[in-house]
C-alpha positions as CSV (number, residue, x, y, z in Angstrom):
1,M,-34.2,7.8,8.2
2,L,-31.9,4.9,8.9
3,F,-28.8,6.3,7.2
4,G,-29.2,9.6,9.1
5,A,-29.8,7.5,12.3
6,L,-26.6,6.3,11.4
7,L,-25.0,9.9,10.7
8,N,-26.2,11.0,13.8
9,Q,-24.3,8.2,15.9
10,V,-21.3,9.1,14.0
11,V,-20.8,12.9,13.5
12,A,-20.1,14.0,16.9
13,R,-17.7,16.6,15.8
14,G,-17.7,18.4,12.8
15,S,-20.5,20.0,10.4
16,L,-22.0,18.1,7.9
17,R,-25.4,18.7,5.7
18,V,-27.2,16.2,3.6
19,V,-29.6,17.2,1.1
20,G,-31.7,14.7,-0.2
21,V,-33.3,13.6,-3.3
22,D,-36.2,15.6,-3.0
23,D,-33.9,18.7,-1.4
24,S,-34.7,18.5,2.2
25,V,-32.0,19.0,4.6
26,Q,-30.5,17.1,7.5
27,T,-27.8,18.4,9.3
28,Y,-25.2,16.5,11.7
29,G,-22.3,17.3,13.8
30,D,-21.5,19.9,16.5
31,G,-21.4,22.6,14.3
32,T,-17.6,23.3,14.5
33,G,-14.9,23.4,11.4
34,R,-15.9,23.1,7.9
35,L,-19.5,22.8,6.7
36,I,-19.3,20.0,4.3
37,T,-22.6,19.3,2.2
38,I,-23.1,15.7,0.6
39,R,-26.2,15.0,-2.1
40,L,-27.8,11.8,-2.6
41,H,-29.6,11.6,-6.2
42,D,-31.8,8.6,-5.8
43,K,-33.7,7.4,-2.8
44,G,-32.3,3.8,-3.4
45,P,-29.0,4.0,-1.7
46,H,-30.5,5.2,1.6
47,L,-31.3,1.9,2.7
48,A,-28.0,0.3,1.5
49,L,-26.0,3.3,3.0
50,A,-27.5,2.7,6.3
51,L,-27.1,-1.5,6.0
52,N,-23.9,-1.5,4.6
53,P,-21.9,1.9,4.2
54,Y,-18.7,0.1,4.1
55,L,-19.5,-1.2,0.6
56,K,-22.5,0.8,-0.4
57,L,-20.5,4.4,0.5
58,G,-18.0,4.1,-2.5
59,E,-20.3,2.4,-5.0
60,A,-22.9,5.0,-4.4
61,Y,-19.9,7.9,-5.4
62,M,-18.8,5.6,-8.1
63,D,-22.1,6.0,-9.4
64,G,-22.9,9.2,-9.1
65,L,-25.2,8.8,-6.7
66,L,-23.8,10.6,-3.9
67,T,-22.0,14.0,-4.4
68,V,-20.2,16.3,-2.4
69,D,-20.8,20.1,-3.1
70,A,-17.4,22.2,-3.6
71,P,-15.1,23.6,-2.9
72,H,-14.9,20.0,-0.4
73,S,-14.5,16.7,-2.1
74,I,-15.2,12.9,-1.0
75,Y,-11.8,13.2,1.0
76,D,-13.3,16.0,3.1
77,F,-16.7,14.0,4.0
78,L,-14.3,11.0,4.6
79,D,-12.1,12.6,6.7
80,L,-15.0,13.7,8.5
81,I,-16.3,10.6,9.1
82,L,-13.5,8.6,10.1
83,G,-12.0,11.4,12.0
84,N,-15.0,10.8,14.5
85,L,-14.9,6.9,14.1
86,G,-11.2,6.3,14.3
87,S,-11.0,2.6,14.3
88,S,-14.1,1.9,16.4
89,Y,-17.5,1.0,15.2
90,P,-21.1,2.9,14.8
91,S,-22.6,0.7,16.6
92,A,-22.8,-3.1,18.0
93,A,-24.2,-4.4,14.7
94,F,-21.6,-3.0,12.8
95,K,-19.0,-4.4,15.0
96,L,-20.5,-8.1,14.9
97,Y,-20.6,-7.5,11.1
98,A,-16.7,-6.7,11.3
99,A,-16.5,-10.4,13.2
100,L,-18.2,-12.3,10.7
101,R,-16.2,-10.8,7.8
102,R,-12.8,-11.6,9.9
103,A,-14.4,-14.9,10.3
104,K,-14.5,-15.5,6.6
105,R,-11.5,-13.9,5.6
106,R,-9.4,-17.4,4.9
107,I,-12.0,-18.0,2.0
108,D,-11.6,-14.2,1.3
109,Q,-8.0,-14.3,0.6
110,H,-7.9,-17.7,-1.1
111,N,-4.2,-17.2,-3.2
112,P,-3.2,-20.1,-4.5
113,I,-0.5,-19.9,-7.5
114,G,-2.8,-19.4,-10.0
115,R,-5.6,-16.8,-8.3
116,A,-3.0,-14.9,-7.3
117,Q,-2.1,-13.7,-10.8
118,Q,-5.5,-13.2,-11.6
119,N,-6.1,-11.1,-8.2
120,V,-2.5,-9.3,-9.4
121,A,-3.8,-8.7,-12.8
122,H,-7.2,-6.9,-11.3
123,H,-5.5,-3.8,-10.3
124,Y,-1.9,-3.8,-12.2
125,D,-2.7,-4.8,-15.4
126,L,-4.5,-1.6,-15.8
127,D,-3.5,0.4,-18.8
128,G,0.0,1.7,-17.4
129,G,-0.8,5.6,-18.6
130,I,-2.9,5.4,-15.6
131,Y,-0.4,5.2,-12.9
132,D,1.8,7.8,-14.9
133,L,-0.6,10.2,-14.2
134,F,0.2,10.2,-10.2
135,L,3.3,8.1,-9.5
136,D,6.9,9.7,-9.5
137,A,9.1,8.8,-12.6
138,D,10.5,5.7,-11.3
139,K,7.0,4.4,-10.8
140,Q,7.4,3.7,-7.3
141,Y,3.6,2.5,-6.0
142,S,4.2,2.2,-2.0
143,C,5.3,4.3,0.6
144,A,7.2,6.9,0.5
145,Y,10.2,8.0,3.1
146,F,9.6,11.5,4.0
147,A,13.1,11.9,6.3
148,H,12.7,15.9,5.7
149,P,10.1,18.3,6.0
150,G,9.5,19.7,2.7
151,M,10.6,16.7,0.5
152,S,9.1,16.6,-2.8
153,L,7.5,12.9,-3.7
154,E,10.6,12.2,-6.1
155,E,12.6,12.9,-3.2
156,A,11.0,10.9,-0.7
157,Q,10.8,7.7,-2.7
158,L,14.4,7.6,-3.5
159,A,14.7,8.2,0.4
160,K,12.5,4.9,1.0
161,K,14.9,3.0,-1.3
162,R,17.9,4.2,0.1
163,H,16.2,3.3,3.6
164,I,15.7,0.1,2.4
165,A,19.3,-0.7,0.7
166,A,20.9,0.7,4.3
167,K,19.0,-1.8,6.2
168,L,20.1,-4.5,3.9
169,A,23.7,-3.9,4.3
170,I,24.2,-5.0,0.3
171,E,27.8,-5.4,-0.9
172,P,28.9,-5.4,-4.1
173,G,28.2,-8.6,-6.2
174,M,25.6,-9.9,-4.2
175,R,22.8,-11.3,-5.4
176,V,19.6,-9.7,-4.3
177,L,15.8,-11.1,-4.9
178,D,13.0,-8.5,-5.0
179,I,9.7,-10.3,-4.5
180,G,6.9,-8.2,-6.1
181,C,9.4,-6.2,-8.1
182,G,6.6,-3.6,-9.3
183,W,8.1,-1.8,-12.3
184,G,11.8,-2.4,-11.3
185,G,12.6,1.0,-9.9
186,L,13.8,-0.5,-6.4
187,A,15.5,-3.1,-8.5
188,M,17.7,-0.9,-10.5
189,T,18.4,1.4,-7.8
190,L,20.0,-1.2,-5.7
191,A,22.1,-2.7,-8.7
192,E,23.0,1.2,-9.5
193,E,23.9,2.1,-6.1
194,T,25.1,-0.9,-4.3
195,G,27.0,-2.7,-7.1
196,A,24.4,-6.1,-6.7
197,K,23.3,-8.1,-9.2
198,V,19.2,-8.2,-8.6
199,V,16.6,-10.8,-9.7
200,G,12.9,-9.4,-9.6
201,V,9.4,-11.5,-10.0
202,T,6.4,-10.0,-10.3
203,L,2.9,-11.8,-11.5
204,S,1.8,-8.6,-13.4
205,R,2.3,-8.9,-17.2
206,E,2.3,-5.5,-17.7
207,Q,4.6,-4.5,-15.1
208,H,7.0,-7.2,-16.2
209,K,7.0,-6.0,-20.0
210,V,8.2,-2.5,-18.1
211,A,10.5,-3.6,-15.8
212,N,12.3,-5.3,-18.2
213,A,12.4,-2.3,-21.4
214,R,13.3,0.5,-18.6
215,A,16.0,-2.1,-17.3
216,A,17.8,-2.3,-20.9
217,E,17.0,1.4,-21.4
218,R,19.1,1.7,-18.5
219,G,22.3,-0.5,-19.3
220,L,21.3,-2.3,-16.8
221,S,20.2,-6.1,-18.6
222,D,23.4,-7.9,-17.4
223,R,22.9,-6.7,-13.7
224,V,19.3,-6.8,-13.3
225,S,16.6,-9.4,-14.7
226,F,12.6,-9.8,-14.1
227,L,10.8,-12.5,-14.1
228,L,7.1,-13.3,-14.9
229,Q,6.8,-15.8,-11.8
230,D,5.3,-16.8,-8.7
231,Y,8.0,-16.3,-6.0
232,R,6.8,-19.8,-4.6
233,T,8.2,-21.3,-7.6
234,L,11.9,-20.4,-7.1
235,D,14.6,-22.8,-6.8
236,D,17.7,-20.6,-5.6
237,T,19.3,-19.0,-3.2
238,F,19.8,-14.7,-2.5
239,D,22.3,-12.9,-0.4
240,R,19.3,-10.4,0.1
241,I,15.9,-10.4,0.0
242,V,14.0,-7.4,-0.3
243,S,9.7,-7.3,-0.5
244,V,7.8,-3.8,-0.6
245,G,4.3,-3.9,-1.0
246,M,3.7,-7.3,-1.7
247,F,2.7,-8.9,1.4
248,E,-0.5,-7.2,1.5
249,H,-1.5,-9.6,-1.4
250,V,-0.6,-12.7,0.1
251,G,-3.2,-13.6,2.5
252,V,-3.5,-14.5,5.8
253,G,-3.9,-18.1,5.3
254,Y,-0.5,-18.3,3.1
255,Y,1.9,-16.7,6.2
256,G,3.7,-19.5,6.6
257,E,4.3,-20.3,3.3
258,Y,5.6,-17.0,2.7
259,F,8.2,-16.7,5.4
260,N,9.2,-20.3,4.8
261,R,9.7,-19.6,1.2
262,V,12.0,-16.5,2.2
263,Q,13.8,-18.9,4.8
264,K,14.2,-21.4,1.9
265,L,15.7,-18.5,-0.5
266,L,17.9,-16.7,1.8
267,T,21.6,-17.6,2.2
268,P,22.9,-19.0,5.7
269,D,24.2,-15.3,6.4
270,G,21.5,-13.6,4.5
271,I,19.0,-10.7,5.1
272,A,15.6,-10.0,4.0
273,L,13.5,-6.9,4.7
274,I,10.2,-7.0,4.1
275,H,8.1,-3.3,3.5
276,T,4.2,-3.7,4.1
277,I,1.1,-1.9,5.6
278,G,0.3,-3.0,8.6
279,R,-2.3,-2.2,11.0
280,L,-1.8,-1.4,15.0
281,D,-5.1,-3.1,15.9
282,P,-5.7,-6.6,16.7
283,P,-6.3,-8.5,13.1
284,G,-9.3,-7.6,11.1
285,A,-10.7,-8.3,7.6
286,T,-10.3,-6.2,4.4
287,N,-12.9,-3.4,3.6
288,P,-15.5,-4.7,1.0
289,W,-14.9,-2.3,-1.0
290,I,-11.4,-2.7,-1.5
291,A,-11.7,-6.1,-1.5
292,K,-14.1,-6.1,-4.7
293,Y,-13.1,-3.2,-6.5
294,I,-9.0,-2.4,-6.0
295,F,-7.4,-5.4,-4.4
296,P,-9.1,-9.1,-4.1
297,G,-7.7,-11.3,-2.1
298,G,-5.6,-8.2,-0.3
299,Y,-5.4,-7.9,3.7
300,I,-3.5,-5.4,5.7
301,P,-1.9,-7.7,8.5
302,A,-1.4,-7.0,12.2
303,L,1.5,-7.4,13.7
304,S,0.8,-10.0,15.6
305,E,0.1,-11.9,12.7
306,M,2.9,-11.5,10.6
307,A,5.5,-12.1,14.1
308,A,3.3,-15.3,14.8
309,A,4.2,-16.4,11.3
310,V,7.8,-15.7,11.4
311,E,8.4,-17.3,15.0
312,K,7.7,-20.6,13.0
313,T,10.0,-20.3,10.3
314,G,13.3,-20.1,11.8
315,L,13.9,-16.7,10.8
316,L,14.8,-13.9,13.3
317,M,13.2,-10.8,13.4
318,T,16.2,-8.6,13.9
319,D,14.6,-4.8,13.3
320,L,11.6,-3.6,13.6
321,E,10.4,0.0,12.2
322,V,6.8,1.6,12.0
323,L,6.2,4.0,9.6
324,R,4.0,6.6,10.5
325,L,1.9,8.7,8.5
326,H,4.6,8.4,5.8
327,Y,1.7,6.9,3.7
328,A,-0.7,9.2,4.2
329,E,1.5,12.2,3.0
330,T,2.6,9.9,-0.3
331,L,-1.5,9.4,-0.8
332,R,-2.1,12.9,-0.3
333,E,0.2,13.3,-3.2
334,W,-0.5,10.7,-5.4
335,R,-4.8,12.0,-4.9
336,R,-3.3,15.9,-5.8
337,R,-1.7,14.5,-8.8
338,F,-4.4,12.6,-9.9
339,M,-7.1,15.2,-9.4
340,A,-4.7,17.7,-11.4
341,R,-4.5,15.3,-14.4
342,R,-8.3,13.3,-14.1
343,E,-9.3,14.5,-17.2
344,E,-6.5,12.1,-19.1
345,A,-8.0,9.6,-16.9
346,A,-11.1,10.1,-18.1
347,K,-9.7,9.8,-21.7
348,I,-8.1,6.4,-20.5
349,Y,-10.9,4.7,-19.3
350,D,-14.5,6.8,-18.1
351,E,-16.0,8.9,-15.2
352,R,-17.0,5.9,-13.0
353,F,-13.4,5.1,-13.0
354,C,-12.2,8.3,-12.1
355,R,-14.7,8.7,-9.3
356,M,-13.5,5.0,-8.1
357,W,-10.2,6.1,-8.1
358,E,-10.5,9.3,-6.5
359,F,-12.1,7.2,-3.6
360,Y,-9.6,4.6,-3.3
361,L,-7.0,7.4,-2.7
362,A,-9.4,9.3,-0.4
363,G,-10.4,6.6,1.7
364,S,-6.6,5.1,1.4
365,E,-5.3,8.3,3.0
366,T,-7.6,8.9,5.6
367,S,-7.3,5.5,6.8
368,F,-3.8,6.2,7.5
369,R,-4.7,9.6,9.0
370,H,-7.3,8.1,11.4
371,E,-7.6,4.3,11.6
372,G,-4.4,3.1,12.8
373,M,-2.9,2.1,9.1
374,V,0.8,2.3,9.2
375,N,3.5,0.6,7.2
376,F,5.9,-2.1,9.1
377,Q,9.8,-2.7,8.0
378,L,10.7,-6.3,9.4
379,Q,14.3,-7.0,9.1
380,L,14.9,-10.9,8.7
381,T,17.8,-13.3,9.1
382,R,18.8,-16.8,10.1
383,K,21.6,-16.0,12.0
384,I,21.8,-14.0,14.9
385,D,25.1,-12.3,14.2
386,A,24.5,-11.7,10.7
387,L,24.6,-7.8,11.2
388,P,26.2,-5.6,13.5
389,I,24.8,-5.3,16.9
390,T,23.7,-1.4,17.0
391,R,21.6,0.4,14.6
392,D,24.2,2.9,13.4
393,Y,25.2,1.2,10.4
394,M,22.0,1.8,8.9
395,G,22.0,5.7,9.3
396,D,25.9,5.7,8.2
397,E,25.0,3.5,5.3
398,E,22.1,5.5,4.2
399,R,24.1,8.9,4.7
400,Q,26.7,7.5,2.5
401,L,24.3,6.3,-0.1
402,A,23.1,10.1,-0.2
403,A,26.0,11.9,-0.8
404,A,28.0,9.3,-2.9
405,P,25.7,6.3,-4.2
406,M,27.6,3.3,-5.2
407,R,27.8,4.0,-9.0
408,E,29.6,7.2,-8.3
409,R,32.1,5.2,-5.8
410,L,32.6,2.4,-8.9
411,R,33.7,5.2,-11.3
412,A,36.0,7.1,-8.6
413,G,37.7,3.9,-8.3
414,E,36.8,3.2,-4.6
């Protein structure tokens, strides 16, 4: 009854049918749109779903206690729920619950050097075959950039890398640091297309191994190196610093440390580009299901939190871009690819893992469509005149990279 009361509050638009374990049927919404049917296969989840849906909904789906009738999927159910809720809360009690989670977030995001590596290993040291099921060939595990309608995932991920390279204004021979380098795709693209020498750092043993092997295969070991090292332990300077999809793992209590380290690692004329998921609403807390099962220690920042930390470091914020819906489109393609190869994923792990991963991809996509999640790209410098005073150079360089990457210009003797 409590879960039904909650759904009554939430589902104002659309059509939802809930079939109980005793085959009882309840409907919610105004009868418009597609009729989505969910089934509860045990009496146990009812109370838990009503009291803590932010955690228990995902758990119920993982455990097979909640299913969605074909032809719809868990994505359709979450799309219906979040399409009604947006970034609001179903009641004052849930708003208070969110405030309490926000109050304890520094404890939840305790990420000193040793703990940070454990948190990274939880997600990124999975069997690499899982990521091969849904990522593009370059293993880009971050928001793509759909510069034109109809772009494939591969095209959009390459466009993302060139979009970032253009903002960094990299010249041949410059030293570039990639903080949180993943499987090395961005670092290798920067080396190949701009003539830079790149150092990537990661805390994932699996990513470190794969990145070095890929660099060797592409004949880039003399220009690209990857270190299994925390960025906070580096003692060097770089002309350019890039960090894509790593800031979400820093933790709100470490923002000052992060940007102070970027400032110290950057040469006086240097430029940094920080690409991160962000929230358009005020500071919040990490979804408890995501924190428990997907990204322990992670947090999606508000721009106000990032800007406040930057202001205290001596770094200058010279450009900001907000990428809207690009990650929703990226996640849609990841989810499509994962579901097409779901049987392979089940052989690598099991059915529960597959349901967890599907819920993760579906929940993330709907968050970008309905809950004000976006991507921020912050450009930072130490000197006010480190870059041209208009943004035209970005578009010019982006077009030049697309027309003739540096590797081709170098071959031509330019």
